[in-house]
C-alpha positions as CSV (number, residue, x, y, z in Angstrom):
1,M,-2.0,23.8,-21.3
2,S,-5.3,22.1,-21.8
3,H,-7.1,18.6,-21.2
4,S,-8.0,16.8,-24.8
5,E,-12.0,17.4,-25.5
6,K,-12.0,13.9,-27.1
7,D,-12.1,12.6,-23.8
8,E,-15.9,11.3,-22.6
9,A,-16.2,12.5,-18.6
10,I,-15.2,10.5,-16.1
11,P,-17.7,9.2,-13.8
12,I,-16.4,10.2,-10.0
13,D,-14.5,7.9,-8.9
14,R,-15.7,6.2,-5.1
15,N,-12.7,3.3,-5.0
16,G,-9.8,6.0,-4.7
17,D,-8.7,4.6,-7.7
18,E,-7.7,8.1,-9.3
19,A,-4.6,10.3,-8.6
20,F,-3.9,13.8,-9.8
21,L,-1.6,16.1,-11.4
22,V,-0.2,19.6,-9.6
23,A,1.1,21.9,-12.2
24,R,3.5,24.4,-11.4
25,D,5.4,27.0,-13.4
26,G,7.5,29.3,-12.6
27,G,7.2,28.9,-9.3
28,V,3.5,29.1,-8.8
29,W,1.1,25.8,-8.7
30,R,-1.4,26.6,-11.2
31,D,-3.5,23.5,-12.4
32,I,-5.1,20.2,-11.1
33,F,-5.2,17.5,-13.3
34,R,-7.2,14.1,-12.4
35,L,-5.8,11.2,-13.8
36,P,-8.4,7.9,-14.1
37,G,-7.2,5.1,-12.7
38,N,-8.6,2.7,-15.9
39,V,-7.2,4.5,-18.7
40,V,-3.8,5.3,-19.5
41,T,-3.3,9.2,-19.5
42,T,-0.4,10.2,-22.1
43,I,1.1,13.8,-21.8
44,G,2.7,15.9,-24.5
45,R,2.1,18.5,-27.0
46,E,-0.3,16.9,-29.6
47,P,-4.0,16.8,-29.6
48,S,-4.5,13.2,-28.9
49,N,-3.3,13.4,-25.6
50,R,-5.3,13.6,-22.7
51,I,-2.8,16.3,-21.2
52,I,-1.9,18.8,-23.6
53,L,1.2,20.5,-22.7
54,R,2.3,23.8,-24.5
55,E,5.8,23.6,-23.6
56,E,8.5,24.5,-25.9
57,K,10.4,21.9,-24.7
58,C,7.8,18.9,-24.7
59,S,7.6,16.3,-27.4
60,R,4.6,15.7,-29.2
61,R,4.3,12.1,-27.0
62,Q,6.0,12.8,-24.0
63,C,5.1,10.3,-21.4
64,E,2.6,8.3,-20.0
65,L,1.0,7.3,-16.2
66,S,-0.9,4.6,-15.8
67,R,-2.3,2.4,-13.1
68,H,-1.0,-1.6,-12.0
69,G,-2.9,-2.8,-9.2
70,R,-2.6,-0.6,-6.3
71,R,0.7,1.8,-7.9
72,W,1.2,4.2,-10.5
73,T,3.9,4.4,-12.9
74,I,5.7,6.2,-15.3
75,R,7.1,5.6,-18.6
76,D,8.8,8.2,-21.0
77,L,7.8,8.0,-24.4
78,N,11.4,8.4,-26.1
79,S,10.8,12.3,-25.9
80,R,13.5,14.6,-27.0
81,N,14.5,16.3,-23.9
82,G,13.7,13.3,-21.6
83,T,10.9,13.1,-18.3
84,H,12.6,13.7,-15.0
85,V,11.0,12.3,-11.7
86,N,12.3,14.2,-8.6
87,G,15.5,15.2,-10.8
88,D,16.6,12.0,-12.2
89,K,16.1,11.1,-15.7
90,I,14.1,8.4,-16.5
91,S,14.2,5.6,-19.0
92,D,12.1,2.9,-18.4
93,R,8.9,2.5,-16.3
94,I,9.0,3.5,-12.9
95,A,6.8,3.2,-9.8
96,I,5.8,7.2,-8.8
97,H,4.7,7.9,-5.5
98,D,2.7,10.4,-3.5
99,G,4.8,13.7,-3.3
100,D,6.6,12.5,-6.7
101,V,7.6,16.0,-9.0
102,I,7.7,15.6,-12.8
103,R,9.7,18.0,-14.7
104,I,9.3,18.2,-18.6
105,G,11.7,21.4,-19.7
106,G,10.3,24.0,-17.3
107,L,7.2,22.9,-16.2
108,E,6.8,20.6,-13.0
109,L,3.9,18.3,-12.5
110,M,3.5,17.0,-8.6
111,F,1.7,13.5,-8.3
112,T,-0.6,12.9,-5.6
113,T,-3.8,11.0,-4.4
114,D,-4.9,12.9,-2.1
115,I,-5.5,16.6,-3.0
116,S,-6.9,17.5,0.2
117,K,-3.5,17.0,1.4
118,P,-0.8,20.4,1.7
119,L,0.2,21.2,-1.8
120,D,3.2,23.2,-0.7
121,H,5.9,20.4,-0.2
122,S,7.1,17.9,-1.7
123,E,10.4,16.1,-0.8
124,G,10.6,15.6,-4.9
125,G,10.9,18.9,-5.8
126,T,14.3,21.3,-7.1
127,D,13.6,23.9,-5.1
128,D,10.8,25.7,-2.7
129,Q,7.8,25.0,-3.4
130,P,4.5,27.5,-2.7
131,P,1.4,26.5,-2.0
132,L,-1.4,26.4,-4.3
133,N,-2.7,29.7,-4.1
134,S,0.6,31.6,-3.9
135,E,0.7,34.9,-4.6
136,T,0.5,36.2,-8.4
137,N,0.6,38.9,-10.1
138,D,-2.8,39.8,-10.2
139,D,-2.2,43.5,-11.6
140,T,-5.4,44.0,-13.9
141,G,-7.4,42.1,-10.9
142,P,-10.7,40.5,-11.3
143,Q,-13.4,42.4,-12.3
144,I,-16.1,42.4,-9.7
145,L,-19.9,42.2,-11.0
146,E,-21.6,42.1,-7.7
147,R,-20.9,41.4,-3.9
148,K,-23.8,39.7,-1.6
149,S,-23.6,38.6,2.5
150,S,-26.8,36.9,2.4
151,S,-28.6,34.7,0.7
152,R,-32.6,35.7,0.1
153,Y,-33.2,32.0,-0.4
154,L,-32.2,31.5,3.8
155,R,-34.4,34.9,4.7
156,E,-37.5,34.2,6.0
157,N,-39.8,36.8,4.5
158,H,-38.7,35.3,0.9
159,L,-40.1,31.9,1.7
160,T,-43.8,33.9,0.9
161,T,-42.1,34.5,-2.8
162,D,-45.2,34.4,-5.3
163,P,-45.4,30.6,-5.8
164,R,-46.0,31.6,-9.5
165,D,-42.2,32.4,-10.0
166,S,-41.3,28.7,-11.0
167,S,-37.2,29.6,-11.5
168,V,-37.4,30.5,-7.5
169,R,-39.6,27.2,-6.8
170,G,-37.4,25.2,-8.8
171,A,-34.2,26.9,-6.9
172,F,-35.8,26.4,-3.3
173,A,-36.5,22.8,-4.2
174,A,-33.0,22.2,-5.6
175,L,-31.8,23.6,-2.6
176,Y,-34.0,21.2,-0.3
177,R,-33.2,18.2,-2.6
178,L,-29.4,19.1,-1.5
179,V,-29.6,19.5,2.0
180,V,-31.2,16.0,2.4
181,K,-28.1,14.7,0.7
182,M,-25.9,16.7,2.3
183,V,-27.3,15.0,6.2
184,S,-26.5,12.5,4.6
185,A,-22.9,12.3,3.8
186,T,-20.6,10.2,5.9
187,S,-17.5,12.0,5.6
188,L,-16.0,15.5,4.2
189,R,-15.0,14.5,1.3
190,D,-18.4,13.0,0.2
191,L,-20.1,16.1,1.5
192,S,-17.7,17.9,-0.7
193,N,-18.6,15.6,-3.7
194,T,-22.2,15.5,-3.2
195,V,-22.4,19.6,-2.9
196,L,-20.2,20.3,-6.4
197,E,-22.3,17.6,-8.4
198,Q,-25.7,19.2,-7.6
199,L,-23.8,22.6,-7.3
200,L,-22.6,23.0,-10.8
201,E,-25.5,21.6,-12.4
202,S,-27.7,23.9,-10.8
203,V,-25.7,26.8,-11.6
204,N,-24.7,25.6,-15.2
205,A,-21.3,25.9,-14.2
206,D,-18.5,24.3,-15.6
207,I,-15.7,23.9,-12.9
208,G,-15.9,23.7,-9.3
209,A,-14.0,23.2,-6.0
210,V,-14.6,23.5,-2.4
211,L,-11.4,24.3,-0.8
212,L,-11.3,24.4,3.4
213,F,-9.0,25.6,5.9
214,P,-7.1,23.0,7.9
215,P,-8.0,22.3,11.5
216,G,-6.3,25.2,13.9
217,T,-5.6,27.8,11.2
218,T,-5.4,30.8,13.0
219,D,-5.5,33.3,9.7
220,R,-8.2,32.6,7.8
221,T,-7.9,35.6,5.8
222,D,-5.1,34.3,3.6
223,P,-5.7,32.0,0.8
224,N,-2.3,30.5,1.1
225,G,-3.4,28.1,3.9
226,L,-6.7,26.9,2.0
227,R,-6.4,23.5,1.3
228,I,-8.2,21.5,-1.9
229,I,-10.7,18.6,-0.6
230,S,-12.8,18.3,-3.6
231,Y,-13.0,19.4,-7.7
232,R,-15.3,18.6,-10.3
233,A,-15.0,19.5,-13.9
234,P,-16.4,18.3,-17.3
235,D,-13.9,15.9,-19.5
236,D,-11.5,15.6,-16.6
237,A,-10.5,19.3,-17.4
238,P,-8.3,20.9,-15.3
239,Y,-9.1,23.0,-12.4
240,H,-7.3,26.6,-12.4
241,K,-6.9,28.8,-9.4
242,V,-9.1,31.9,-9.0
243,S,-7.1,34.7,-8.9
244,T,-5.6,35.2,-5.1
245,A,-7.1,38.8,-4.4
246,L,-10.8,37.5,-5.5
247,S,-10.0,34.6,-2.5
248,R,-8.5,37.1,-0.4
249,L,-11.3,39.4,-0.8
250,A,-14.1,36.9,-0.5
251,L,-12.2,35.8,3.2
252,T,-11.5,39.2,4.3
253,E,-15.5,40.4,3.7
254,G,-17.1,37.8,4.1
255,E,-18.6,38.3,1.0
256,A,-19.8,36.0,-1.7
257,I,-18.6,37.7,-5.5
258,L,-19.2,37.4,-8.9
259,A,-16.6,38.0,-11.4
260,L,-14.9,38.4,-14.3
261,D,-11.4,36.8,-13.8
262,L,-9.5,38.6,-15.8
263,G,-6.7,38.6,-13.4
264,A,-6.4,34.6,-14.7
265,M,-4.4,36.3,-18.0
266,A,-2.7,39.4,-16.5
267,T,1.1,38.0,-17.7
268,E,2.9,35.6,-20.2
269,N,3.9,33.2,-17.3
270,E,0.8,32.3,-16.7
271,F,-0.6,29.0,-18.4
272,Q,-1.8,29.2,-22.0
273,T,-4.9,27.7,-21.5
274,L,-5.9,30.6,-19.1
275,S,-5.6,33.6,-21.2
276,D,-7.7,31.3,-23.8
277,M,-10.7,31.4,-21.7
278,Q,-10.9,35.0,-22.4
279,A,-13.3,36.8,-20.0
280,Q,-14.5,33.7,-17.4
281,S,-17.1,34.6,-14.9
282,V,-16.4,33.1,-11.9
283,I,-18.0,33.0,-8.4
284,C,-16.2,32.8,-4.6
285,A,-18.6,32.0,-1.6
286,P,-17.1,32.2,1.2
287,I,-17.9,29.6,3.6
288,R,-19.3,30.5,7.4
289,D,-19.6,28.8,10.6
290,G,-20.9,32.1,12.6
291,K,-18.1,35.2,12.2
292,Q,-15.3,32.0,11.3
293,I,-14.7,32.0,7.6
294,C,-14.2,27.6,7.1
295,G,-12.9,27.9,3.4
296,L,-14.3,28.8,-0.4
297,L,-16.6,27.2,-3.0
298,H,-15.1,28.4,-6.0
299,L,-17.1,28.3,-9.7
300,Y,-16.5,28.7,-12.7
301,S,-17.8,29.1,-16.5
302,L,-15.6,29.1,-19.2
303,D,-18.3,30.2,-21.7
304,T,-19.5,33.8,-22.3
305,A,-22.5,32.8,-23.1
306,K,-23.7,31.2,-19.9
307,S,-21.9,33.4,-17.5
308,L,-22.9,33.1,-13.8
309,D,-25.2,35.8,-13.1
310,T,-26.9,37.2,-9.7
311,E,-29.4,34.4,-8.9
312,K,-26.6,31.6,-9.1
313,L,-24.6,34.0,-6.8
314,D,-27.7,34.1,-4.0
315,Y,-27.7,30.1,-5.0
316,A,-24.1,29.4,-4.3
317,L,-24.0,31.3,-1.3
318,A,-27.1,29.7,0.2
319,V,-25.5,26.3,-0.7
320,A,-22.4,27.7,1.1
321,D,-23.7,28.6,4.1
322,Q,-25.5,25.1,4.3
323,F,-22.2,23.6,3.8
324,A,-20.9,25.4,6.5
325,V,-23.9,24.0,8.5
326,T,-22.9,20.4,7.9
327,L,-19.6,20.7,8.0
328,P,-18.2,20.8,11.9
329,K,-20.3,17.4,12.5
330,L,-18.4,15.9,9.4
331,S,-14.9,17.5,10.5
332,E,-15.2,15.8,13.8
333,K,-16.4,12.2,12.5
334,D,-13.6,12.4,9.7
335,Q,-11.5,13.9,12.5
336,L,-12.3,10.9,15.0
337,T,-12.3,8.3,12.2
338,G,-8.4,9.0,11.3
339,E,-7.8,8.7,15.1
340,L,-10.0,5.3,15.6
341,E,-7.7,4.0,12.2
342,R,-4.7,4.8,13.5
343,A,-5.4,3.1,16.9
344,C,-6.7,0.4,15.2
345,D,-3.4,-0.1,12.5
346,E,-1.4,0.7,15.6
347,N,-3.3,-2.1,17.6
348,R,-3.1,-4.9,14.7
349,S,1.1,-3.8,14.4
350,L,1.4,-4.2,18.2
351,R,-0.6,-7.5,18.0
352,R,1.5,-8.8,15.2
353,L,5.0,-7.7,17.1
354,L,3.1,-9.5,20.3
355,E,2.9,-12.7,18.6
356,I,6.4,-13.1,16.9
357,E,7.5,-11.7,20.2
358,S,6.1,-14.4,21.9
359,D,7.1,-16.8,19.5
360,L,10.7,-15.5,19.6
361,I,11.2,-16.2,22.9
362,G,13.9,-17.4,24.9
363,N,16.2,-16.1,27.8
364,S,19.5,-17.9,26.4
365,R,22.3,-15.7,25.5
366,T,21.4,-17.3,21.6
367,M,18.3,-15.4,21.5
368,H,19.0,-12.4,22.6
369,S,21.6,-12.8,19.8
370,L,19.3,-13.4,17.5
371,R,16.7,-10.9,18.1
372,D,19.4,-8.2,18.4
373,T,20.6,-9.4,14.6
374,I,17.0,-9.0,13.3
375,A,16.6,-5.5,15.0
376,R,19.7,-4.4,12.8
377,V,18.9,-6.2,9.2
378,A,14.7,-5.1,10.0
379,S,16.1,-1.1,10.0
380,S,18.0,-2.1,6.5
381,D,15.8,-2.5,3.5
382,A,18.6,-4.9,1.7
383,T,17.7,-8.3,0.4
384,A,18.4,-10.8,3.3
385,L,18.7,-14.7,3.7
386,V,17.7,-16.3,6.6
387,R,19.7,-19.8,6.7
388,G,19.4,-22.5,9.4
389,E,17.8,-26.0,9.6
390,S,14.3,-27.5,9.2
391,G,11.8,-26.5,11.4
392,V,14.0,-23.7,13.8
393,G,11.0,-20.7,12.8
394,K,13.0,-19.4,9.5
395,E,9.8,-17.5,8.4
396,L,9.0,-16.7,12.4
397,V,12.3,-14.8,11.6
398,A,11.5,-13.4,8.2
399,R,8.0,-12.0,9.8
400,A,9.9,-10.5,13.0
401,I,11.8,-8.9,10.0
402,H,9.5,-7.1,8.0
403,F,6.8,-6.5,10.9
404,N,10.1,-4.4,12.8
405,S,11.1,-2.3,9.4
406,N,9.3,0.9,7.8
407,R,7.9,-1.6,5.7
408,R,5.3,-2.9,8.3
409,D,2.4,-1.5,7.3
410,K,2.3,-2.8,4.1
411,A,2.0,-6.4,3.2
412,F,3.8,-9.5,4.2
413,V,3.7,-12.2,1.4
414,C,4.9,-15.5,1.6
415,L,5.8,-18.4,-1.3
416,N,7.5,-21.8,-0.8
417,C,9.9,-21.9,-3.8
418,A,9.6,-26.2,-3.2
419,A,6.2,-26.7,-3.1
420,L,5.4,-26.1,-6.7
421,T,6.3,-27.1,-10.4
422,E,8.7,-25.0,-12.4
423,S,5.9,-23.7,-14.6
424,L,3.0,-22.6,-11.6
425,L,6.2,-21.1,-9.4
426,E,6.6,-18.9,-12.4
427,S,3.3,-17.9,-12.6
428,E,3.0,-17.5,-8.5
429,L,6.0,-15.2,-8.7
430,F,5.5,-13.1,-11.5
431,G,1.5,-13.5,-12.3
432,H,-0.2,-14.4,-15.7
433,E,-2.7,-13.3,-18.2
434,R,-5.9,-14.8,-19.2
435,G,-5.4,-17.5,-21.7
436,S,-1.4,-17.5,-21.2
437,F,-1.7,-21.0,-20.8
438,T,-4.4,-23.8,-19.9
439,G,-6.3,-23.1,-16.9
440,A,-5.4,-19.5,-17.2
441,T,-9.0,-18.6,-16.9
442,D,-8.5,-15.1,-15.9
443,K,-5.4,-12.9,-14.8
444,K,-3.6,-13.4,-12.0
445,L,-1.4,-10.9,-9.8
446,G,2.1,-12.8,-9.1
447,K,3.5,-12.7,-5.6
448,F,6.0,-9.2,-6.3
449,E,2.9,-7.4,-7.4
450,Q,0.6,-8.6,-4.5
451,A,3.5,-7.5,-2.0
452,D,4.3,-3.8,-3.7
453,Q,5.6,-1.7,-1.1
454,G,5.7,-4.7,1.7
455,T,8.1,-8.0,1.8
456,L,7.8,-10.9,-0.3
457,F,9.4,-13.8,1.6
458,L,10.7,-16.9,-0.6
459,D,10.9,-20.4,1.4
460,E,13.1,-23.2,0.5
461,V,14.8,-20.7,-2.6
462,G,17.5,-23.4,-3.0
463,E,15.0,-25.0,-4.8
464,M,14.3,-22.6,-7.4
465,P,14.7,-23.4,-10.7
466,L,17.7,-22.3,-12.5
467,S,15.0,-20.9,-15.4
468,I,13.6,-19.0,-13.0
469,Q,16.4,-17.9,-11.2
470,A,17.5,-15.8,-13.9
471,K,14.3,-14.0,-14.1
472,F,14.3,-13.7,-10.4
473,L,17.5,-11.8,-10.0
474,R,16.6,-9.2,-12.7
475,V,13.8,-8.3,-10.2
476,L,16.0,-8.5,-7.4
477,E,18.1,-5.9,-9.5
478,G,15.3,-3.8,-10.3
479,H,14.3,-3.9,-13.8
480,P,10.9,-4.7,-14.9
481,F,9.4,-7.8,-15.6
482,E,6.2,-9.1,-17.3
483,R,3.2,-11.8,-16.3
484,V,3.3,-15.0,-17.9
485,G,1.8,-14.4,-21.5
486,G,2.0,-10.5,-21.1
487,N,4.2,-8.1,-23.0
488,A,3.3,-4.8,-20.0
489,S,6.6,-4.0,-18.2
490,I,5.8,-4.2,-14.2
491,T,8.1,-2.3,-11.8
492,V,7.5,-2.8,-8.1
493,D,9.2,-1.7,-4.9
494,V,9.5,-5.1,-3.0
495,R,12.1,-6.0,0.2
496,V,13.0,-9.7,-0.5
497,V,13.9,-11.9,2.4
498,A,14.6,-15.4,1.4
499,A,15.3,-18.7,3.5
500,T,17.0,-21.8,2.9
501,N,18.1,-24.9,4.9
502,R,20.9,-25.9,2.0
503,E,24.3,-25.4,1.6
504,L,23.9,-22.8,-1.1
505,E,27.7,-22.5,-1.9
506,A,27.8,-26.3,-2.8
507,A,24.7,-26.2,-4.6
508,V,26.8,-23.2,-6.6
509,E,29.9,-25.4,-7.2
510,E,27.6,-28.1,-8.6
511,G,25.7,-25.6,-11.2
512,E,22.3,-25.9,-9.1
513,F,22.3,-22.4,-8.0
514,R,23.3,-18.8,-9.6
515,K,26.5,-17.3,-8.0
516,D,25.6,-14.1,-9.0
517,L,21.8,-14.7,-7.6
518,F,23.4,-16.1,-4.7
519,F,25.6,-13.1,-3.7
520,R,22.4,-10.9,-4.3
521,L,20.8,-12.8,-2.0
522,Q,23.4,-13.0,0.4
523,I,23.7,-9.2,1.0
524,L,22.2,-9.9,4.6
525,E,22.6,-13.1,6.2
526,L,20.9,-14.6,9.7
527,Q,21.7,-17.9,11.0
528,V,18.9,-19.5,12.9
529,P,20.4,-21.8,15.8
530,P,19.2,-25.6,15.7
531,L,17.3,-26.1,19.2
532,R,19.7,-28.3,20.3
533,E,22.4,-25.3,20.8
534,H,19.7,-23.2,23.4
535,A,18.3,-26.4,25.2
536,S,17.7,-24.0,28.0
537,D,15.1,-22.7,26.5
538,V,13.1,-26.0,25.7
539,P,11.1,-25.7,29.0
540,I,10.2,-21.8,28.3
541,L,9.0,-22.6,24.6
542,A,7.5,-26.2,25.6
543,N,5.4,-24.2,28.1
544,H,4.6,-21.5,25.9
545,F,3.6,-24.0,23.1
546,L,1.4,-25.9,26.0
547,E,-0.4,-22.7,27.2
548,R,-1.4,-21.8,23.2
549,C,-2.7,-25.3,22.5
550,C,-4.9,-25.2,25.4
551,Q,-6.2,-21.9,24.6
552,R,-6.9,-22.8,20.7
553,I,-8.7,-26.0,21.4
554,G,-10.1,-25.0,24.9
555,H,-8.5,-27.8,26.7
556,P,-8.7,-26.8,30.7
557,N,-4.7,-25.7,31.4
558,I,-2.6,-28.3,32.3
559,T,0.8,-28.3,33.3
560,L,4.1,-30.1,32.3
561,S,5.2,-32.8,35.2
562,E,9.3,-32.2,35.9
563,A,9.7,-35.4,34.8
564,A,8.3,-34.5,31.4
565,T,10.1,-31.6,31.4
566,K,13.3,-33.4,31.9
567,K,12.6,-35.6,28.5
568,L,11.9,-32.7,27.1
569,T,15.1,-31.3,27.8
570,R,17.5,-34.4,27.2
571,H,16.1,-34.7,23.8
572,E,18.2,-33.7,20.6
573,W,15.4,-31.9,19.1
574,P,16.6,-33.2,14.9
575,G,13.3,-31.4,14.1
576,N,13.8,-28.1,16.0
577,V,11.4,-25.9,17.5
578,R,9.0,-27.3,14.9
579,E,9.1,-30.9,16.5
580,L,8.7,-29.4,19.8
581,R,5.6,-27.7,19.2
582,N,4.1,-31.1,17.7
583,V,5.4,-33.1,20.6
584,I,3.7,-30.9,22.9
585,E,0.3,-30.5,21.1
586,R,0.3,-34.4,20.7
587,A,1.0,-34.8,24.6
588,V,-1.7,-32.4,25.0
589,V,-4.3,-34.6,23.5
590,L,-3.2,-37.9,24.9
591,A,-3.2,-36.6,28.3
592,D,-5.8,-37.7,30.9
593,G,-5.6,-35.7,33.5
594,V,-4.4,-31.6,34.6
595,E,-1.0,-32.7,34.1
596,I,1.5,-33.9,30.9
597,L,3.7,-37.0,32.3
598,E,6.4,-38.5,30.9
599,E,4.8,-41.4,29.1
600,D,2.8,-38.3,27.6
601,I,6.1,-37.4,26.1
602,R,6.7,-39.2,22.6
603,L,9.7,-38.6,20.7
604,M,10.4,-39.8,17.2
605,S,14.1,-39.1,17.0
606,T,16.7,-42.5,16.1
607,A,19.0,-40.4,18.8
608,E,19.2,-41.4,22.3
609,P,18.2,-38.9,24.8
610,R,21.1,-36.7,26.2
611,A,21.9,-37.9,29.9
612,W,20.5,-35.6,32.6
613,L,24.1,-34.4,34.0
614,G,25.7,-34.8,30.7
615,E,27.4,-37.8,28.5
616,D,29.8,-38.2,26.4
617,P,28.0,-39.3,22.9
618,M,31.2,-41.4,21.7
619,L,30.5,-43.7,24.1
620,R,27.9,-45.0,22.7
621,Y,29.1,-44.2,19.2
622,E,28.5,-47.1,16.4
623,P,30.4,-47.4,12.8
624,V,27.5,-47.5,10.6
625,P,27.0,-45.8,7.0
626,I,25.0,-42.8,6.9
627,E,22.5,-44.4,4.8
628,D,21.7,-47.2,7.2
629,I,20.9,-44.2,10.2
630,E,19.1,-42.3,7.5
631,S,16.8,-45.3,6.6
632,E,16.5,-46.5,10.0
633,H,14.6,-42.8,11.0
634,I,12.7,-42.5,7.9
635,L,11.1,-46.0,8.8
636,R,10.5,-44.9,12.1
637,T,9.1,-41.9,11.1
638,L,6.5,-43.5,8.7
639,K,5.8,-46.3,11.6
640,W,4.9,-43.3,13.8
641,T,2.8,-41.6,11.4
642,S,0.9,-44.9,10.6
643,W,2.4,-44.3,7.2
644,N,0.9,-41.3,6.3
645,K,3.8,-39.7,3.9
646,R,2.7,-36.6,3.6
647,E,2.8,-36.3,7.2
648,A,6.4,-38.3,7.7
649,A,7.5,-35.9,4.8
650,R,6.8,-32.5,7.1
651,I,8.3,-34.2,9.8
652,L,11.9,-34.9,8.0
653,G,11.7,-31.8,6.5
654,I,11.6,-32.9,2.8
655,N,9.8,-32.3,0.0
656,R,7.0,-35.6,-0.8
657,S,8.8,-36.6,-3.8
658,T,12.1,-36.4,-2.0
659,L,11.1,-39.1,0.8
660,D,9.3,-41.5,-2.4
661,R,13.0,-41.0,-3.7
662,K,14.5,-42.4,-0.8
663,L,11.8,-45.2,-0.1
664,E,12.8,-46.8,-3.6
665,R,16.3,-45.9,-2.8
666,Y,16.3,-47.8,0.3
667,G,13.9,-50.2,-0.4
668,I,11.4,-49.3,2.6
669,Q,7.7,-50.4,2.0
670,Q,4.8,-50.9,4.5
671,S,4.3,-54.8,5.5
672,P,1.0,-56.0,5.0
673,S,0.5,-55.8,8.9
674,E,0.9,-52.4,9.6
């Protein structure tokens, strides 16, 4: 296995866009390959591939990995024997996640975005996987050339060395510059990267790595416990593990060792690239904090013409000792930063959940049942359909589902299907490439890509055009899609929660909605009850909205009078919770004192309020066509909003275009005096 020499060196990625493949052969982890996020990494036997495998069952061009947005994907390139991920043979491009194991013939490659995490376990593995530094057959063992327990660069008497020795002066200057940079490092990863960058340059090594024991490790003589924090290599070359015997010796004796790592090519089971190296020189320096070993510095020279020597061993040990001085403070800082981030994440989640719970309030049996249903639906990852009248809080229910699910830490993305034209809706859902249509000046990620690993909420899904329904259904079924104007296949992992106030069954019968899409959306269904069906919750909701409104606008706390509360409770609430919230906000503005009176409550329904002690609605029934009732209600709403059509359409729960059609149908016009 090797890396193509045609590739130019990739600069250090400071944005976390890179990933890694950790190679395993014969049950032993061997090499680590860097995957830059800005290029496509191809794998195969041909020299033109970025990663070259000398595996007999590997095709010339086997597969490719690439980064799309925030996710990584893998695609088989029509290989002869196929590419397997977590034991399953892949055909289309699929998303790949931390810990997934790619199998090509008898070789396994584990995908990870953080090589500092343990590499000895993966859920996708096909058998028990040993740690990175598992015992190997070191029959010949490394040929040790030099051992040092201390560096002359850190001995006080060495500071008086003949100033005419330019090499010593240069080493001291380089060490001083490095120490200054180390002090300014902000994290353990930053410190490791800084040390490797300067160290590789100073000792003229090809490959370097920092390996540390995790906090709490008791046995610090066992190389199996080491975790790679960072490694550097030219041209993205892989990191090969130093022989176990050499690492164990450095850990046990606490000495820096210079050796020819002949054990790396001891057996035929080793990767071919290791045996291709001939005699490589290696420095293995312990990172020592007093008497405790914290880890190791590994340095390789792959060119016998520039072998590592005693001077470089001395310098590497000095750097390792300085690393150990800086390590405790940064380790503590990293630990505190991690704990703070976890606490902040938990706090944000709790705040979101608190906000959701505060809006999904009510003591009625109806609301208790709704919350129980949300909890059951949230535990699943299936598509959910939220149904209910306009204004009942369907988006709030969708948010509650998301923030109570295992996707709570990922994105929650919303899109109203009725608010956009057909072409714009397609672009919003699936994204578009630059120049794909007039006005597309830049590439845009669609809502599906934005919601990857999270939840996509589609409101008014019943208004989705038929032409888009087919493409939408394919994505729901797990197929890849393309952006508008693009041809690259994109695969996402998204849970879809849709909402509608339409009778989708009738829309299916009328040919306005696909039956197969309806069944796909209806895997889990929630019916959000209208407010009139749990009227006992009206006073609780009203006081909740009153408190929030006063806080938001900085208004002194005011209360609802008993008469105002009774008026609210008697109302039918055709606009449901949304209408109640609007009425309360309007009353806060209109109220003169510290109490909202009955006359401050201005309702907009054509229906008469329910009698406080109950009244049979049939006693006031008048046999009139429903068109007359609708036209009268629309007219009253327009007058109430001073003929603001946008606001009237919002209150009525319909689109502006629908309102215009109804005005034309009923001949409703604004009089000159209005």
